[in-house]
C-alpha positions, 0 to 999 in steps of 0.5 A: 279321759272319764274320771272312772278311766282315770282313776281306774290308771291311778289304781295300776299305778298304786300297785307299780309303785310297789316296785319303785319301793322294793328298788329302793328298799334294795338301796336301802340294804346295800348301804345297811340301812336295814330298819329303814329297808324294813319300813319300806317292806311294810309300805310295800306288803301295804300296797299288795294288800289293798291295790286288790281291793282298789282295784275291785272298787275301780273295776279296772279289768271292766274298764282298762280290759287291754292291760293285765292287772294281775301280771303287773303285782305278780312282777311287783310281788316277785321283786319284792318277795322273793328279790329284796328278802333274797338279796337282804338275806345275803347283805345282813350276812344271815347265811354261811358265808361259803355257800352264802351267794348260792343260798340266796339265789335258791328263793329266786328260783324256786319262786320263779316256779312257783308265782308261774303256777297257773295255782298259784292262787288256786280258785277256791284262794288258798297259795298253792306251796309255800307261798313265798313269804320271804320278807317275813323269814328274812325279817325273822332270821334277821331278828331271831339271831340264829346261826347261818348254819339254821338259817342256810337249813330254813332256805333249803326245807322251804324252797323246797314246800313250793314245791310240796302241792299243801294250801295255804291260806289266803288271809284275806280271801279264805273263809275258814276262820276267816275273822279270826285271822284278820283279827290276828293277823292286824295283831301280828301286823302292829306288833312287827310295826312296833319290833320294827321301831325297835331294832335292833333291841327288839325284847325276847318275849316281845318277839316270842309272842310275834311268833304266835301268829305264824305258828296259826297261820302254819297250824291252820292250813296244815289242820285243813289238809288233814282235815280235807284229806286232800290238799288239792281239793278242799274249799 
């Protein structure tokens, strides 16, 4: 086996490690170690954010043409961004007690549809429909300590948005304001890491400051939709 082929397989192995992290995260959630679970969620995001660059560097599609790396990534992403946070919502008692089970299951169903759309990631580098950022949703519902009924309505709204064909920016690939988006995203990511370190006592001002980037993300996505006049046809 050549070094280039070995490197390509190692990139796929690196992606697959995300599934291992997801399983370990479930174990931490089951044991009530929510801070540890968030640390592993961060590691999963790091893998997801870097494996694409490594895959292009290793030219995996060319060197391992009989292996579908995109399918592997979708499996790992569904595990980390849907199953794990849905379980967190349930075990952290963030949902109304009488409705917790079915509310926790809704993201699994909605996102299963979202992941299977051929245009889930559009040709012009956007996500179509709410892009299943359930890990972020779970984190903020946990630190904001919002009432369970509010959390339940939030889950319902976001599940509905999976089916609404609005384009959401793909931070590393959408060209519009990409530099600003990546800069703000890096600052936000560092803030999230610091907040996890401070758990369970995160200062309210830090929580509010961290919400600037999600607000920017949603505002830019909506602005592009309005500016284009067609949420499915802008570049």
